[in-house]
PAVOFI-241356 format. One record per residue (C-alpha): residue in one letter; x, y, z. Coordinates in steps of 0.02 Angstrom, whole numbers, padded with zeros to 5 digits, always signed. Layout:
! PAVOFI-241356
AXYZ;...
***
This chain:
! PAVOFI-241356
M-00177+04190-02567;A-00054+04262-02692;M+00129+04262-02644;T+00216+04428-02620;T+00397+04468-02661;S+00444+04451-02478;D+00375+04272-02477;V+00494+04216-02614;K+00655+04138-02550;T+00814+04176-02646;V+00929+04028-02671;S+01095+03975-02749;I+01157+03799-02784;L+01343+03762-02774;G+01369+03598-02864;S+01206+03599-02961;T+01260+03468-03089;G+01303+03335-02960;S+01186+03209-02879;V+01124+03320-02736;G+01122+03473-02849;T+01014+03394-02983;Q+00890+03334-02852;T+00884+03510-02779;V+00847+03578-02953;D+00707+03450-02968;L+00628+03510-02806;L+00640+03693-02858;A+00558+03654-03024;Q+00412+03575-02930;A+00382+03734-02830;P+00364+03874-02958;G+00348+04047-02885;R+00413+04001-02712;Y+00598+04021-02750;R+00706+04137-02853;V+00871+04063-02912;R+01018+04180-02913;A+01169+04069-02950;L+01195+03893-03015;V+01373+03827-03004;G+01428+03671-03097;G+01592+03580-03120;R+01618+03528-03302;N+01449+03476-03371;V+01400+03624-03480;A+01247+03541-03556;V+01165+03501-03389;L+01210+03671-03313;A+01138+03766-03461;E+00978+03662-03456;Q+00959+03695-03269;A+00989+03881-03290;R+00855+03893-03425;L+00732+03787-03325;L+00748+03890-03166;G+00781+04060-03244;A+00943+04081-03147;E+01026+04252-03142;I+01200+04179-03169;A+01274+04011-03218;V+01453+03975-03169;I+01562+03831-03230;A+01712+03789-03121;D+01813+03725-03269;A+01875+03887-03348;A+01907+03797-03513;Q+01718+03774-03532;A+01677+03960-03525;G+01652+03976-03713;A+01542+03823-03723;L+01430+03886-03582;T+01418+04059-03659;A+01362+03981-03823;A+01237+03867-03737;L+01154+04014-03649;A+01163+04141-03790;G+01007+04248-03802;T+00939+04199-03631;G+00999+04350-03533;I+01079+04232-03405;Q+01251+04291-03352;V+01396+04171-03376;A+01559+04156-03280;A+01696+04026-03260;G+01843+03978-03149;D+01876+03961-02963;A+01863+04148-02926;A+01695+04156-03013;V+01633+04008-02910;C+01675+04098-02747;A+01599+04261-02812;A+01437+04170-02853;A+01436+04091-02680;A+01450+04264-02603;L+01295+04332-02693;P+01166+04379-02559;V+01033+04244-02545;D+00921+04173-02409;W+00977+03993-02436;T+01128+03911-02515;M+01149+03728-02560;A+01333+03685-02531;A+01355+03526-02633;I+01526+03543-02715;T+01609+03377-02677;G+01771+03365-02580;A+01894+03497-02519;A+01858+03600-02677;G+01695+03651-02594;L+01779+03730-02442;A+01811+03907-02506;P+01639+03930-02588;T+01552+03858-02435;L+01644+03982-02324;A+01593+04123-02441;A+01411+04070-02423;I+01425+04055-02234;K+01488+04234-02222;L+01320+04294-02289;G+01247+04251-02118;K+01098+04159-02190;S+01052+03974-02209;V+01178+03854-02285;A+01119+03678-02327;L+01277+03576-02305;A+01294+03426-02420;N+01484+03437-02428;K+01534+03345-02271;E+01718+03352-02321;A+01724+03541-02294;L+01669+03522-02112;V+01785+03373-02089;C+01943+03452-02160;A+01914+03628-02092;G+01797+03605-01944;E+01873+03739-01832;V+01878+03866-01972;M+01701+03832-02031;L+01621+03832-01858;A+01710+03994-01815;A+01644+04071-01977;V+01467+04012-01935;R+01478+04091-01762;D+01551+04254-01828;A+01420+04273-01966;G+01271+04210-01866;A+01236+04085-02006;T+01128+03929-01991;L+01200+03762-02048;L+01064+03643-02107;P+01133+03465-02130;V+01084+03380-02293;D+01164+03209-02266;S+01016+03097-02227;E+01092+03041-02062;H+01134+03214-01996;N+00970+03283-02059;A+00884+03144-01962;I+00976+03193-01803;F+00935+03376-01835;Q+00750+03333-01850;S+00756+03220-01697;L+00828+03365-01596;A+00681+03476-01642;D+00650+03525-01459;N+00832+03585-01448;N+00853+03498-01280;H+01036+03456-01315;A+01079+03445-01130;A+00968+03291-01113;V+01052+03194-01254;E+01141+03035-01200;K+01204+02985-01372;I+01158+02985-01555;I+01153+02841-01678;L+01198+02857-01862;T+01141+02715-01974;A+01237+02641-02119;S+01173+02533-02261;G+01333+02430-02259;G+01362+02464-02443;P+01387+02335-02581;F+01513+02234-02479;R+01415+02218-02317;T+01426+02028-02320;A+01582+02010-02428;G+01741+01927-02370;A+01916+02002-02377;N+01960+01907-02537;E+01807+01974-02629;M+01843+02151-02572;G+02025+02135-02617;L+01977+02091-02796;A+01834+02217-02808;T+01822+02322-02966;P+01763+02503-02970;E+01603+02443-03055;A+01565+02325-02910;A+01604+02456-02779;L+01492+02583-02865;R+01339+02469-02860;H+01260+02534-02701;P+01115+02422-02647;V+01002+02563-02588;W+01056+02741-02628;S+01087+02828-02794;M+01240+02938-02768;G+01392+03009-02855;A+01549+02905-02884;K+01656+02972-02741;I+01524+02954-02606;S+01475+02782-02673;I+01654+02720-02651;D+01660+02800-02478;S+01502+02705-02435;A+01581+02542-02495;T+01734+02568-02383;M+01626+02643-02242;M+01742+02794-02245;N+01582+02891-02280;K+01516+02840-02110;G+01681+02884-02028;L+01676+03058-02105;E+01496+03072-02045;V+01551+03033-01867;I+01674+03178-01877;E+01541+03290-01954;A+01414+03243-01819;A+01538+03281-01680;R+01558+03456-01751;L+01379+03490-01800;F+01306+03434-01633;A+01452+03470-01515;L+01468+03289-01459;D+01615+03187-01401;E+01661+03043-01517;S+01612+02916-01382;R+01432+02977-01389;I+01412+02942-01575;E+01364+02763-01617;V+01354+02682-01789;L+01236+02540-01832;V+01223+02448-01997;H+01042+02454-02054;P+01025+02374-02227;Q+00849+02438-02262;S+00905+02621-02243;V+00735+02672-02173;I+00788+02740-02004;H+00919+02871-02044;G+00967+02928-01871;M+00915+02917-01688;V+00938+03023-01533;C+00944+02933-01366;Y+00893+03040-01218;Q+00941+03022-01036;D+00765+02969-00986;G+00776+02816-01099;S+00676+02891-01243;V+00739+02862-01421;V+00679+02982-01556;A+00709+02926-01735;Q+00679+02998-01908;L+00615+02877-02040;G+00590+02896-02226;S+00616+02814-02394;P+00798+02813-02453;D+00775+02966-02564;M+00891+03116-02546;R+00753+03233-02600;I+00676+03212-02426;P+00820+03289-02325;I+00853+03415-02463;A+00671+03470-02457;H+00679+03483-02268;T+00823+03606-02277;L+00751+03700-02427;A+00585+03736-02341;W+00652+03747-02162;P+00579+03794-02040;A+00421+03751-02138;R+00390+03592-02240;M+00360+03568-02426;S+00275+03435-02530;T+00383+03311-02628;T+00350+03167-02746;S+00467+03052-02648;P+00403+02874-02618;R+00303+02858-02458;L+00363+02736-02326;D+00256+02578-02310;L+00312+02492-02150;A+00185+02352-02166;K+00253+02308-02337;L+00431+02322-02276;G+00396+02201-02135;R+00561+02208-02041;L+00704+02321-01992;D+00876+02246-01959;F+01024+02317-01863;F+01202+02256-01842;P+01360+02328-01766;P+01492+02375-01896;E+01644+02261-01918;P+01802+02367-01899;E+01914+02223-01955;R+01833+02218-02127;F+01801+02406-02136;P+01952+02490-02055;A+01906+02661-02126;L+01777+02687-01989;K+01907+02655-01854;L+02030+02771-01942;A+01903+02912-01940;R+01869+02891-01755;E+02056+02893-01719;A+02075+03052-01823;L+01932+03135-01729;R+02009+03090-01561;A+02180+03152-01617;G+02104+03319-01668;G+02200+03460-01748;G+02240+03423-01930;A+02213+03235-01923;P+02038+03243-02002;T+02109+03359-02137;I+02244+03231-02178;L+02120+03087-02177;N+01999+03175-02294;A+02133+03227-02419;A+02218+03057-02422;N+02051+02970-02445;E+02003+03082-02592;V+02166+03041-02680;A+02151+02855-02642;V+01971+02846-02704;A+02021+02931-02867;A+02168+02810-02886;F+02051+02662-02859;L+01926+02727-02987;D+02073+02746-03108;R+02120+02563-03070;R+02291+02614-03004;I+02264+02536-02832;G+02150+02403-02759;F+01994+02427-02655;L+02078+02380-02491;D+02221+02499-02530;I+02105+02648-02503;A+02102+02634-02313;T+02284+02576-02310;T+02339+02732-02404;A+02243+02846-02285;A+02320+02759-02134;R+02496+02776-02203;V+02475+02961-02240;L+02408+02992-02064;D+02561+02905-01992;A+02681+02996-02110;L+02619+03172-02075;G+02585+03152-01890;P+02510+03291-01781;A+02473+03456-01866;R+02367+03610-01839;A+02217+03660-01945;D+02149+03815-01860;T+02165+03935-02007;L+02115+03921-02188;E+02298+03937-02238;A+02349+03794-02122;V+02208+03685-02188;T+02255+03722-02368;E+02439+03681-02340;L+02401+03522-02243;D+02277+03467-02375;R+02411+03493-02509;A+02541+03395-02411;A+02422+03251-02377;R+02374+03239-02560;A+02555+03236-02614;S+02594+03100-02488;A+02443+02997-02540;E+02491+03013-02723;G+02662+02947-02678;F+02592+02795-02588;A+02468+02762-02729;A+02605+02773-02860;A+02716+02653-02763;R+02572+02530-02745;A+02533+02540-02930;A+02715+02514-02984;
***
């Protein structure tokens, strides 16, 4: 049966040149005729953004780095694709009416565009966990006001979302998020203390961007996911468990009050959760590797070790403290990760910097966008100060 115009889903991708964005583009290219791309938003990579816009026939391509406007205009000359650049253009593109938006701009920079997409009242596939962490109250209020649907893209939260398919939230006893353990799962303190950015970026299972790869190595990523899960699924921190699962096959589990445990399994390929949100509430075909449990042979699970990975404990403490504590944690961690990648501080200094900033700034509110923005700025300045002192 031929598809009609009403069958075609309109989509935009915020962060199309990053890891999640490029995989989303790949899925769209495999489903010609099913989706119409309105906006693609990239950070600085003009060549990739222009190639994506041509491939998908996007209406508009936006580059966040305003200095790249001329280069993008030249790259798309003669295509009829509109070009824009700068922060205001990013938010304007996010506000274009579409059925589905991929929110994949990394870090706090993705907050304003994600809010703009939420206000459309449609489906937002959330790959930017930091936005929900640093501005949870603001984002959830915006979702309620607009009647929007948040579809989690993180493999763990997507797994919980799928395992809650019957929507019987009242019967949930707890949820379990799994963690690969990262490249330093079995490393000692001395090895981690001497770790280089190259070693920390070598994730044993997943292929991800630099920032999230470092977060995985410190297990801050899992801590941020605990905060995100608490907000996505309205759960107290005590009902969110983390288990290290090196094979990364079971991505999340829901434990019900009758003793049942419902889990979502799949190959460690981000195209699977992305495809789930893209086609939701239906399903779509992907070329992702199929899971062969007989070949795999075994599944291992271990409790995390908070002594070696203090970031997870820090995140739980921030969630329990509430208010602006998660905002502070997220901002300080972003600065510390960047400082580590620049070789200005050591690997173990990442969590130490975040802890010191949390102590320095103390309790704070984060119930408005203005309050979040100011607290984020203060936390970054404080973290920069600690990082500079450590590097001196």
